[in-house]
C-alpha positions as CSV (number, residue, x, y, z in Angstrom):
1,M,69.7,26.2,58.5
2,S,68.3,29.8,58.1
3,T,64.4,29.9,58.0
4,S,63.8,32.3,55.0
5,N,65.0,34.8,52.5
6,C,68.4,32.8,51.9
7,R,70.4,34.0,48.7
8,V,70.8,31.2,46.2
9,V,73.9,30.7,44.2
10,I,74.8,28.3,41.2
11,T,78.1,26.2,42.2
12,G,78.2,23.3,39.9
13,L,77.1,22.8,36.2
14,G,76.5,19.8,34.0
15,A,75.5,19.4,30.4
16,L,75.0,16.8,27.9
17,T,74.3,18.1,24.3
18,P,74.8,17.7,20.6
19,I,77.4,20.2,20.6
20,G,79.4,19.1,23.7
21,T,79.1,16.7,26.9
22,G,80.3,18.7,30.1
23,K,80.4,22.4,30.6
24,E,83.9,22.8,28.8
25,N,82.8,20.8,25.7
26,L,79.4,22.7,25.6
27,W,81.6,25.8,26.0
28,A,84.1,24.9,23.1
29,G,81.0,23.9,21.0
30,L,79.6,27.3,21.3
31,R,82.8,29.4,20.7
32,R,83.1,27.2,17.4
33,E,80.0,29.2,16.5
34,E,78.7,26.0,14.3
35,S,75.6,24.1,14.3
36,G,75.7,20.6,15.8
37,L,72.2,19.5,13.9
38,G,71.9,16.7,11.2
39,F,69.8,14.5,9.3
40,I,68.1,12.0,11.6
41,T,69.9,8.7,11.6
42,R,67.7,6.5,14.3
43,F,64.7,5.9,12.0
44,D,63.4,6.1,8.8
45,T,61.9,9.7,8.1
46,S,60.8,9.5,4.5
47,Q,57.2,9.7,5.8
48,Y,57.9,12.9,7.4
49,T,58.3,16.4,6.1
50,A,61.0,17.3,9.0
51,K,64.5,15.4,8.6
52,C,66.5,17.0,10.9
53,A,67.5,16.5,14.6
54,G,69.8,17.3,17.2
55,E,71.3,13.6,18.2
56,I,74.3,13.2,20.6
57,G,76.1,10.9,18.5
58,D,78.9,10.3,20.9
59,Y,76.9,9.0,24.1
60,H,77.4,5.5,24.8
61,P,75.3,4.4,27.7
62,S,77.9,1.4,28.7
63,D,80.6,4.3,29.3
64,Y,78.4,5.4,32.5
65,F,76.2,2.6,33.7
66,P,76.7,-1.2,34.1
67,P,74.5,-3.6,32.3
68,H,72.4,-4.5,35.3
69,K,71.5,-0.8,35.8
70,L,70.8,0.0,32.2
71,K,67.9,-2.4,32.6
72,R,66.2,0.0,34.6
73,L,67.1,3.3,33.3
74,D,65.8,4.5,29.8
75,R,67.7,7.3,27.8
76,Y,66.1,10.2,29.6
77,A,66.8,9.0,33.0
78,Q,70.3,8.0,32.0
79,F,71.0,11.7,30.8
80,S,69.7,13.1,34.1
81,L,72.2,11.0,36.1
82,V,75.0,11.9,33.6
83,V,74.4,15.6,33.8
84,T,73.8,15.3,37.6
85,Q,77.3,13.5,38.2
86,Q,79.0,16.4,36.1
87,A,77.4,19.0,38.2
88,I,78.0,17.3,41.6
89,D,81.9,17.0,40.4
90,D,82.1,20.5,39.2
91,A,80.8,21.7,42.5
92,R,83.1,19.8,44.4
93,L,80.1,18.2,46.4
94,E,81.0,15.3,48.9
95,V,77.9,13.0,48.7
96,S,77.4,9.5,49.3
97,P,74.5,7.0,49.5
98,D,76.2,5.7,52.4
99,K,75.7,9.1,54.3
100,P,72.0,9.9,53.3
101,T,70.9,13.4,54.1
102,F,67.6,15.5,54.3
103,D,69.6,18.8,53.6
104,V,70.0,18.1,49.8
105,G,67.0,17.9,47.5
106,V,66.3,17.6,43.6
107,S,63.9,19.3,41.4
108,F,64.1,18.0,37.6
109,G,62.2,18.7,34.6
110,T,61.1,17.0,31.5
111,A,58.2,17.4,28.9
112,L,57.7,13.7,27.9
113,G,59.8,11.9,30.2
114,G,60.3,8.1,29.2
115,V,57.5,8.3,26.3
116,T,60.2,7.1,23.6
117,T,61.1,4.1,25.5
118,A,57.1,3.3,26.0
119,E,57.0,3.8,22.2
120,I,59.9,1.2,21.4
121,E,58.7,-1.1,23.8
122,H,55.0,-0.9,22.5
123,V,56.2,-1.8,19.2
124,R,58.2,-4.9,20.7
125,F,54.9,-5.9,22.5
126,L,52.9,-6.0,19.5
127,N,55.7,-8.0,17.7
128,E,56.8,-10.4,20.3
129,G,54.0,-10.3,23.0
130,R,56.9,-9.5,25.6
131,I,56.7,-6.7,28.3
132,P,60.1,-5.9,30.0
133,P,60.0,-6.3,33.5
134,A,61.4,-2.8,34.3
135,L,59.0,-1.0,31.7
136,A,57.1,0.6,34.6
137,L,60.1,2.1,36.2
138,Q,61.6,3.4,32.8
139,V,58.7,5.2,31.4
140,F,57.6,7.7,34.4
141,G,58.7,11.1,34.6
142,G,59.6,11.1,38.3
143,S,62.1,8.7,37.5
144,A,64.8,11.5,37.2
145,H,64.7,12.8,40.6
146,S,63.9,9.4,42.3
147,N,67.2,7.8,40.5
148,I,69.1,10.8,41.4
149,A,68.0,10.7,44.9
150,I,68.7,6.9,45.3
151,T,72.1,7.0,43.7
152,Y,73.5,9.9,46.1
153,G,71.4,9.3,49.1
154,F,69.4,12.7,48.7
155,R,66.5,12.3,51.3
156,G,65.4,15.9,51.1
157,Y,62.8,17.8,48.8
158,G,62.3,15.9,45.4
159,T,60.1,16.5,42.4
160,T,60.0,16.5,38.6
161,N,57.8,18.7,36.9
162,S,56.5,18.4,33.2
163,N,55.8,21.9,32.2
164,S,56.6,21.4,28.3
165,C,59.5,23.5,27.2
166,A,59.6,25.5,30.2
167,S,60.4,22.4,32.3
168,G,63.9,23.4,33.1
169,P,63.7,27.0,34.2
170,V,60.5,25.6,36.6
171,A,62.9,23.0,38.1
172,V,65.3,25.8,38.8
173,G,62.5,28.1,40.3
174,E,61.2,25.4,42.5
175,A,64.6,24.7,43.7
176,F,65.1,28.7,44.4
177,R,62.1,28.8,46.3
178,V,63.1,25.5,48.5
179,L,66.3,27.2,49.4
180,R,65.2,30.6,49.7
181,D,62.6,29.4,52.2
182,G,65.2,27.5,54.1
183,L,63.8,23.9,53.4
184,A,67.2,22.7,52.1
185,E,70.8,23.6,52.0
186,V,71.5,22.4,48.4
187,M,69.2,21.6,45.7
188,I,70.3,19.6,42.5
189,A,68.2,21.2,39.6
190,G,68.1,20.1,35.9
191,A,66.1,18.7,33.1
192,A,66.5,16.0,30.4
193,E,64.9,14.8,27.4
194,A,65.3,12.0,25.0
195,P,62.2,12.3,22.4
196,L,63.8,11.2,19.1
197,G,61.3,8.1,18.5
198,P,59.2,7.8,15.1
199,L,56.0,8.1,16.9
200,T,57.0,11.2,19.1
201,F,58.8,12.9,15.8
202,G,55.9,12.2,13.8
203,A,53.4,13.8,16.3
204,F,55.4,17.1,16.2
205,D,55.8,16.9,12.5
206,T,51.9,16.3,11.9
207,I,51.0,19.6,13.5
208,K,53.6,21.2,11.3
209,S,55.9,22.8,14.1
210,M,59.1,21.5,13.0
211,S,61.8,22.8,10.4
212,K,61.3,21.8,6.8
213,E,64.8,22.0,5.8
214,A,65.9,18.8,3.6
215,V,69.2,20.0,2.0
216,D,71.5,21.5,5.1
217,P,70.7,20.2,8.4
218,K,73.1,22.8,9.9
219,Q,70.8,25.5,8.7
220,A,67.7,24.1,9.7
221,C,67.3,26.0,12.7
222,R,67.1,29.6,12.2
223,P,65.9,31.8,15.2
224,F,64.5,35.3,14.4
225,D,65.2,34.7,10.6
226,R,62.6,35.4,8.1
227,D,63.2,32.4,6.4
228,R,62.8,30.1,9.4
229,T,60.5,27.2,9.1
230,G,59.9,25.6,12.5
231,F,62.3,24.1,15.4
232,V,64.4,21.2,15.3
233,M,63.6,18.5,17.7
234,A,66.8,17.3,19.8
235,E,67.8,15.4,22.7
236,G,69.7,16.5,25.9
237,G,70.2,17.5,29.3
238,A,71.7,19.8,31.6
239,C,71.9,20.3,35.7
240,I,72.9,22.8,38.0
241,V,73.9,22.7,41.8
242,L,72.3,25.4,43.8
243,E,73.1,26.1,47.3
244,T,72.9,28.8,49.9
245,L,75.6,31.8,49.6
246,D,76.4,31.3,53.0
247,R,77.1,27.6,52.7
248,A,79.0,28.2,49.3
249,R,81.2,30.8,50.8
250,K,81.8,28.7,54.1
251,R,83.2,25.9,51.9
252,G,84.7,28.0,49.4
253,A,82.8,26.9,46.5
254,R,83.3,28.5,43.1
255,I,80.1,30.5,42.4
256,Y,78.8,31.2,39.1
257,A,76.0,33.2,39.5
258,E,73.2,34.2,42.0
259,V,69.5,33.4,41.3
260,L,67.8,36.5,41.8
261,G,64.4,36.4,40.2
262,Y,61.8,33.5,38.8
263,C,58.4,33.9,37.5
264,L,56.1,31.2,35.9
265,N,52.7,32.0,34.6
266,N,50.3,31.1,31.9
267,D,48.8,32.5,28.7
268,A,45.3,30.9,29.7
269,Y,44.6,31.1,25.5
270,H,45.7,27.9,23.7
271,M,47.6,24.8,23.9
272,T,49.8,25.5,20.9
273,S,49.3,29.3,20.0
274,S,50.9,32.3,21.8
275,L,48.5,34.9,23.4
276,P,48.3,37.7,21.0
277,G,50.0,40.7,22.2
278,G,52.2,38.7,24.5
279,A,50.7,40.0,27.8
280,S,51.6,36.9,29.8
281,A,55.2,36.8,28.5
282,I,55.5,40.3,29.1
283,E,54.3,39.8,32.7
284,A,56.7,36.6,33.2
285,M,59.7,38.6,32.4
286,R,58.5,41.9,34.3
287,R,58.0,39.9,37.5
288,A,61.1,37.9,37.4
289,I,63.0,41.3,37.1
290,D,61.0,43.0,39.9
291,Q,61.8,40.0,42.0
292,A,65.5,40.5,41.5
293,G,65.0,43.9,42.4
294,L,65.9,45.4,39.3
295,K,64.7,47.5,36.3
296,P,64.5,46.3,32.9
297,S,67.4,48.6,31.9
298,D,69.5,46.7,34.4
299,I,69.6,43.6,32.4
300,S,73.0,43.1,30.5
301,Y,71.7,40.1,28.1
302,I,68.8,38.0,27.3
303,N,68.9,34.4,26.3
304,A,65.6,34.2,24.2
305,H,63.6,31.1,23.9
306,A,63.8,31.8,20.2
307,S,62.6,28.3,19.2
308,S,62.7,29.0,15.4
309,T,58.9,29.0,14.9
310,V,57.4,32.0,13.1
311,M,54.9,32.4,16.1
312,N,57.3,32.0,19.0
313,D,60.1,34.1,17.5
314,D,57.7,37.0,16.4
315,G,55.6,36.9,19.9
316,E,58.7,36.9,22.0
317,S,60.4,39.7,20.0
318,E,57.5,41.9,20.2
319,A,56.9,40.9,24.0
320,I,60.8,41.9,24.6
321,M,60.2,45.2,22.7
322,A,57.3,46.1,24.8
323,L,59.3,45.6,28.0
324,F,62.5,46.9,27.3
325,G,61.1,49.9,25.2
326,K,63.3,51.9,22.4
327,K,66.4,49.8,22.8
328,T,66.5,46.1,24.0
329,P,69.8,44.7,25.7
330,P,71.7,42.3,23.7
331,V,69.5,39.2,22.7
332,S,70.6,35.8,21.3
333,G,68.8,32.6,20.6
334,T,71.1,29.5,20.9
335,K,68.9,26.8,19.6
336,A,70.5,27.0,16.3
337,Y,73.5,25.2,17.8
338,Y,71.8,22.1,19.5
339,G,68.1,22.2,18.3
340,H,65.2,22.1,20.8
341,P,65.5,19.2,23.3
342,L,62.0,20.3,24.7
343,G,61.8,20.4,28.5
344,A,65.7,20.5,28.8
345,S,66.2,23.4,26.4
346,G,65.7,26.0,28.9
347,M,68.1,23.9,31.5
348,I,70.8,24.1,29.0
349,E,70.4,27.8,28.4
350,I,70.6,28.6,32.3
351,V,73.8,26.6,32.1
352,I,75.0,28.7,29.0
353,C,74.0,32.0,30.7
354,A,76.1,31.1,34.0
355,M,79.1,30.4,31.8
356,A,78.4,33.6,29.6
357,M,78.4,35.7,32.5
358,E,81.3,33.7,34.2
359,R,83.6,34.2,30.7
360,G,82.3,37.4,29.4
361,W,81.0,36.2,26.0
362,I,77.6,36.4,24.5
363,P,77.0,33.2,22.1
364,P,75.4,34.4,18.8
365,T,72.1,33.4,17.2
366,L,73.4,31.2,14.2
367,N,71.8,31.1,10.5
368,C,70.0,34.4,11.2
369,Q,70.9,35.9,7.9
370,S,67.8,38.3,7.3
371,P,66.6,39.2,10.9
372,N,62.8,39.5,11.1
373,V,63.3,42.2,14.0
374,P,63.5,45.7,14.2
375,P,66.8,47.7,14.3
376,E,65.8,48.7,18.0
377,F,66.1,44.7,19.0
378,D,69.8,44.3,19.6
379,L,70.1,40.9,18.1
380,V,73.5,39.2,18.6
381,R,73.7,37.1,15.3
382,L,76.1,35.1,13.3
383,R,79.2,35.8,15.5
384,G,79.6,36.1,19.2
385,R,80.2,39.4,21.1
386,D,82.6,40.1,24.2
387,A,80.6,41.9,27.1
388,K,80.7,42.3,30.8
389,L,77.4,40.7,32.0
390,K,76.0,41.6,35.4
391,Y,72.4,40.6,35.1
392,V,70.9,38.0,32.7
393,L,67.5,37.0,31.9
394,S,66.6,33.7,30.4
395,N,63.1,33.2,28.7
396,S,61.5,29.7,28.2
397,F,57.9,29.6,26.6
398,G,56.3,26.4,26.0
399,F,53.1,24.3,24.9
400,G,50.1,25.1,26.9
401,G,50.8,28.7,27.2
402,I,53.5,28.3,29.8
403,N,56.0,31.1,30.4
404,A,59.1,30.9,32.7
405,A,61.6,33.5,33.3
406,I,64.8,33.6,35.4
407,V,67.1,36.3,36.4
408,L,70.7,35.5,37.3
409,G,73.2,37.8,38.6
410,T,76.9,38.3,39.5
411,V,78.1,38.0,43.1
412,D,80.7,40.4,44.1
């Protein structure tokens, strides 16, 4: 194993989203250029202003797990295992718990972990006085990387971070550092979220951060649009396999992209409001690009955080303009497709970026009929755009002032 400065590449992809399960179905969902959002079906929303969400309607746990295992896995942990298996299969990795290894590690992310399971079981406890035997194993955030490690025999580096909506890129950035520093040969990096419960949903509704759309849920998420009214909560997950370039080439792996740069910082300003002027967001993008050995003008495409809230979209567009100057590269926000699965959103977007680079197509910003950005901001909206993408920047900005940026590049 190399001791330092290894080049790190993506060789496997997995995804579970409201527009498709698995990388090919996700891509097909993007190419349809239609939103997968709908009205919530799982609980009564009459007491809430928000009515819409990104539910994964075709997910059935029994398709993936036997009954005895489901007793120990909440929905968030299930998502984590499903997308990990997809990514491992896509990467054609040969792994088995019968052959445990210290050379493979796991880095996952989530904003809320098993909070929805805790919410549901608390109601049952109040009504029935019963506590499920496995509840303690279901609700903690670290259940993602722990269950993945146990399932596949990964005895290497293991962690699950909880950095709000930036959790996915932080998971990738941490895995990138581990591999670059020679502490592992392969890292499983991903994020998952299953937040759709009445208390959790109501908490975000109370702070008036979610979309007020009550007529057409497919129009509820409107990134960068003048008429946007908030984000749309969703569930989902995504995962990538990262490994050293030397290892990937030696085994003849398919390489989607190289991770070139990563930065994580904080606004140090407010738990829900962005820092006026966007200095930290600008610096996160700048440092990720610098670490990649690039200039802003080298970036071919930006997948924006673009949550569809007034404050976030305006702050992000201003930060991008400040860094990139008179003309930005093409920018799009893809959350109008699948909503905002909190800590998993940035991870889904990294998978989208890797596929966009491989397939030469930028997915559009759906529903943006009246863009609230200047003409110099090259917003790809309504319809996608064919493009050769050499270097891509993915942004994720979350509650607590957390800013994360990842730069991917093609491998010649």
